[in-house]
C-alpha positions, 0 to 999 in steps of 0.5 A: 132339538135341544133334548136330542143333543142333551140325549147324544151328550149323555150317551157319549159320556156313558160310553166314555165311562165304559171305556177300559182305562188300562189299555195297552197296544200289544202285538200277538204272534205265534210260537208252537201251539201258543198265541202270545202278545207283548207291548208294542213298546218293546218291538222295533221291527219285524224282519223276514228272510234274514240269514242267521250266522250260527255260533258254537258253544251256545245253547240250542235256543240261541240260534245265532246272531244277525247283522241288521244295518251294521248292528249285530244282534243275538237271535233266540228261538223262543219255541226252543227256549220254552222247551217246545219241539223245534221246527222247520222255518217257513215263509211265515216264520219272522224275527221280531227285533225287540229293545229291552231296557236298551238291550236289542235282541231278536226272537224267532216266531212262527207267525206274526198275527196283528196289533191289538189293544189289550185291557191289562185288567183282563189279564189273569195269572197263569197257575204256577204248576203250568207256568212256562218260562217267559209266560206271565199272564193269559186272557181270552181274545175276542175270537175265542183264543186264549193268548199268553203274555210274553214276559220280555223282562224275563228274556234278558234276565239271567232267570231264563 
């Protein structure tokens, strides 16, 4: 009996040592043919069927503004911001409300997938020649797809 307990304790300690240490909870989503992810630390909420008021004299990727419970937020279509073709919004189209350095902003995405834990040690840099705006890493997901890391900080900086 004592040997069984010692064996179980040893196996548990080995499993703890095998666990990745640099896990981050991330939201995965799709835009264009890309699967992307971002830390859930930035995500405030996900909304659908929200009326977007268009604005004149803004770049095409700025879809407009929304009134979210009395707060006015800018909404950016990241598909257009990254130079991808525009598409019709569907029932799966969502606006992810982000809070980046106390700047609230909405991003339009084609589809929200799921929340996953990502080992940041497995993220690889994107080769500079292929790097798109707002993407700063990539990794292989468990289902065999490649997901790109969405750079939230670049979204609110003047470099976009």
